[in-house]
N, C-alpha and C positions, 0 to 999 in steps of 0.2 A: 684480209679477212684474219683475224687475231685466232692465234695459235690458242687453243685451251688449256693444255700445258702452263702455259705460261701466262694465264688469267689470272693467277696468284703472284702479285710481285711485292717481294721482300725489300724493305728498306734497309740499307746498313746505315743511314745515318745516327744508329745510336745505338751503342751497344747495349747486348742483349743476350740471353744463355743460350740462343739460338746459333751464335759465333764461337761456342765454345769448342768447335772444332778446326778454325783456323792457328795454324801453324805461327809461332811464334819468329821473329824476325830478330837477332842479335848481329846487326850488323858489323863487319868486321872479324869475325869468325874464321877460321881459318877450316876446321872443321866446317862443308857445307851443310850437314846435318845439325850441328849446331847453329851454324847461320839462321837456317830455315830458308824454305823455296819462297819464292815470290807467288802469290797466287792473284793473279787477276784476270781469269775468268770469270763469265756470269752463269756458264753452266751449273751452277752450285755455291751461291752465295754463302752459303754455311761456314764456307771454309775459304771465304775471302780472309787475306792479310795484305790488300795493296789497297791506295783508293785507285780511281780511274781504271782501266782495262789495257788491253793489248792490242796493238797495232797501229797506236800513236795519230797520227793526223787521219790515219785510217778506218779509226771505229764507225767514224760518221757511215762511211761507205756499207760497212758491215753491217748497220743498223737497217739503213734501206736493204739490204739482202735479206734480211730476215724478216722486215717489215711486209714487202713483198712477196713471199714462199718462196726464195729463190734459196734460201740457205735458212737449212733447218735450227732452232736454236739451239736444240742441245746438242749441236754435232762437236766432236773432240779431234784432232787432229791427230792422223796416223802419221806417227815421227818414224817409222820401218826408213831405214837408208839416208837418214837425215843428216847424220852426226856430221861435224865436221869434217873435210877432209884433210886438215893438217891438226897438230894440236898447239895452240896455244897457251902459255903458261904453263902451271899456276905460278906464277911471281908474288916474290915478297910484298909487291905493290897494292896484291888483291886483298890483303888481309891487314894493311891497317885503313883505318877507316877515316883516314883525314886524305890520303890518295884517292881514292876513288869514291865518291858522292852523284855520281851523275848515269852510271851506268850499272846492272849488273856484271859482276865478272865472270859468277857463274853462268851466265844467261845462253854460252852456245853449248852448255854439257846436262842440262837438267835430264833430260831423257835417262844419262844416266849415273850420274850422282842421285836424283831423286828418285828413282824405281821405285824404291820401296814405297811411298807415298803414290806414284802409278798406280800399283797394284791393291790400292787401299783406294782408288776411285777419287785421288785430287786429279786434277784439270791443271798441269801445271806448263806451260807454257815456255819454248824458247824467245829469248829477245836478242838472242844475236845467232848468225847464222854465218858459215865459213867456208866456201869454195873456191873453185878457179874457171880461170876463162883467158881466151883470146883477145889481147886489145889490136881492132884496126881502128887509124885516124890518119886522115892525111899529111898533117904534120909531121908524125913518125915517118909516114913513106917517104917524103920529103927528104926529111934529116939521113934515112938511109941511101936513095939518091946523091947526096949532096956529101955523103961517107961520115958525117958526126957519127953517128949509128952505124954499127957494124951486124950485120947476120951472123950468129954465132951459133945456130943449133941449139941453141937451149934456152936463153931468157929472148931471145928472136930466133923462130925457125924459120925454116925457109921460104916461110909463102910471106915472108917479112910482116908476119903478125907473131905480139908480142905476150910471152906467159905470163900471166899474173894471177895469185892470189888471194881472193877479195874478202871482205866480213861486213855483214849488214848489222848494224846495232841501233834497237831501239833503247829510247832514254827511260831510265830506271832512278828515280830521283829518292836518296834517303833524307830525307827533307830536316831533322836537325842537323847532318852535312850539310847540306846545300845551305843551310842558315849561318854555320858556322863560315864555312868559306868566305860569303857577302860580309861578315860582320853582323849582322841584326840579330832578332830575338825572333825564333820559332815562331813563338805568335804574332808576328806582326809579317814573315815569310806564307804564312797559312793566313792570314788574312787579307795580304795583297792577291794571294792567287785566287780567292773567292771571289774575291771584288770583282777584280779585274775579268775574271772568265764568269760573269756576270753570276754568280750562283753555281754555277755547273756540279762543283763537287762539293755538296753542305756538311760531308766528313772531314773536310780541311778544319771546321771549327767544330763540330761535333765531335769526332773520333780521334782525339788525341792521343790514343791506343796506335791509329797506324801511322805507323811511322814511313809508309814506303808511299810516290803518289808515279802512275804510270802517266807523264801528260803527253795532250793529245797536238804532240806539236812533231815534227819530221824528225829522222833515221839522221844515221851517220853511215857513209860507207870509207870502205879502209881498203886500198889496193897497194898489193907488197911485192915487189920484184924482187926478185934471187931466194933463196931461203928464209922463210919467215924466222928461226931460230935467231937469224944475223941480228934482229932486230932488239936482244939482250945482248949480245955477246959484241963485250969491250974491245975484243982483239978484231972483229969488222967493222969496218966502218959502217955509216949510216947516210946517205941521203933524206930528206925529209920536205913535205910540203905539204901545210895548213892548209886550206882551201874552203870560203866560206862562198858557196851557192852565188850562182849569176845566170840566172837564165837565159838572161840577154845576150849575154857573150858567151856562156860556155855551149850554149846550144846553135842558137842563131847570129853567132859572132857581129853580135852589136860593137861599133866600134868607139864608144862612150866610154869605155874604160878597158884594162889592161888583163881583167881575167881568165879570158881564155889564152892568150899567147902566152900570161904566167903559169896558169894550171900546164900546159902542153910547155913550158919550158922546167918545169917543175920534172913535170915525166919523164923527159930526157934526159934530165941531168940524171933521175931517179935510176934510169934503165942504165946508164953509164954506170956508175955506182956499184949495179948487180954483176953487171959482166967486167967490172975488175975483182968481183970477188967479195962485195960488200954487200949492202939489202938497201933498198930503194923504198921509199912508204911514203903516200897520197893519202891523207885524210880529208874526206868531201865531206864536210857541215852542209846542212839545210836549216842556212838563214838569208835567205832570199831578201837584196839589200840594205844589208846590214843588221836583220831579226828586226828592220820594217814593216816588210815586205812588198811585194812587187807594185800594188796601186802607191803607195806613198813614193814609191822610187819613182813613177814615171812621172808622180804628182810635184816632185821636185828635178825632173829633168825638165818640162814645161816652167817653172819658175825660175830653173838656172839661166835657161835662152831665152825666155822674154825679157827679163828685168832687164834697167835701162844699162846700154851698154854690152849689151848682150854675155854670153857665158864666161865667167872667170874666176882663176883662181883663188885671186883674194876674197870671195864672196862663195866659196866652196860650201863649207860647211856651214856659214851663216844661214843659206837659202833651205838645208836638209832642216837645222833647229825650227825655223819659219813654218814649214808645214809640218815636223813628224813632235816639236817639243824638245826634242835630243840629236845629237849627232849621230850615237851609233849605240842599237841593243844587242849587241851581238855577245858582250859578257864573257869575255874568252875564261875568265878565271874559270870557268868548267873545261874548258878546252881539254887540256892538259891530261884529264882521266882516260881518254883512248887510249895515250900513250904509258899513260901507267899501267893501264890493261893489258899493253903490249910488250909488258916489260922494255921499254925504251930509260934507259939513263944517261946517253948520249945520244948528241945528233951531231956528228962533225958537218955535215952541210946545210944549215935550215934556208932553204930558199922561199923565203920572205924577207918584206920589209916593215911589216908590221911592227910596231914597238909594243902594243899592244901584246900582240902576239908572246913578241920575244919575253916579256914582260912575264908573261902568265906562265909559258917552259921554265925558264931560269927559277921563277920564285915558285914552282912547284918541287923543285930539286935536279931537275935535269938539266944537263952541262949543254951549252952548245959552244962549239968549237969556234966555224965562222960562217957568216951571215950573206947569202950570195943575190944581187937586188936584181931585177926585171933588166936585159941588156936593152938598150936605147933603141935598136932597130927596130925591137917587137912594139914599138910601142905606139897606137893609133895615133896620129894628130890629134883627134880629135878627145883622144884620151890625155892627155901630157894635162889639160887643166888639174883633173884629178890629181894626175899624179902628183905637180908640182904643188896642189893645194896638202895632200898627205907628207910631205917632202920635209914642208912646212912649220907640218902641225909634231912633226916627229919622227915621223916613219925615216932610218933605214938608207942612206945613202953613201957611195964610197966617194961621190962627188960635192964641192962647196955646193948648199943649200942656197937656194935664192932669197932673199932677204922680203922682208913684207911688201915694203915700196914696190917689189921687181914684179909681182906677183899679178899686181893691175895688167900687166902689159902679154900676160898669159891669156890667151882667147881659147874659145870654140866653137863651134861653127853654131850658125843662128839655127832657129825652129824652121822647119820647112828649103834650107838649102839644097 
């Protein structure tokens, strides 16, 4: 049943005097009041200054909850006691409009820095949350049992649980900065976003005055081992793995790729660094299947394993292009933003072989001292196709890389084997 209070819909697709209450956004300003809050809530459309809405990919579920009368449309979150468990920043990178364009650096502290706006009735919602937890993973238990990790009572508790500080970050895109990052005109970026989302956000075309987009995509998770202040302290060592989501491997342990083994290896190395007085960092992005999506990913699996001669490293990227039209859509150019939000200036041990991630990190001004590849014994047999193909394409490897002619000999399992 429709709610009478929401029967009148205020369109935000055209500028009008009713939007005069919208705060101006001055991206990169050091004073959060001069920068202005990001207002993406629908409870008062007249105050909105952002395209889209908070919640990322979960906005549709919120709409279903409202439509089915499970969620009052006028609900505003009670943010009592929700503030971060530890301070992150501010760092100089927060105020460089070129360093951070895909998240709101003030996103975790909006209830503090914008309290005067709250008093005036503005519905400003956090886009970042920071909390603490304990990790229980079978591989870590095994590492403790085998002596690679030690119970120290601080990082690893006596019950063999690992202490971690973690943050969840919703995307907040500053469109002019995003366009500059990709070397395109802002108008072309807006046009592509509008067309590829089926015209979901007409404001992309009609509201050039709105410079911020809250895209309906997944969030980013940050896991910090040791003192979070060590992330920006050049006197402390930092081990970091930037990991892109792989549900099949990360959660279910599929053996066609190295994702979970490499993720766990990054966590283990991060714990070691934290126990030595440094800090460990895992950044987990929701970019399933190289941001091609899991349906496309599984279609590619079938194509790879059913092709003549079976799965082959030499055809690894080609089969992806045949289905998706492109090898990769993760676009690591935006990835370093979260590192800059954390104040990272140097990574002593980057647990990654990806040339794209390395180039993006270094290109953003962060120094990388050492790159760590996945140990050979952690690579599942069926994942060797992927690994050899990636190394041949430019992934870091401490060992000689196979020639193109040798890749045909690297085969994976057949379908239904």
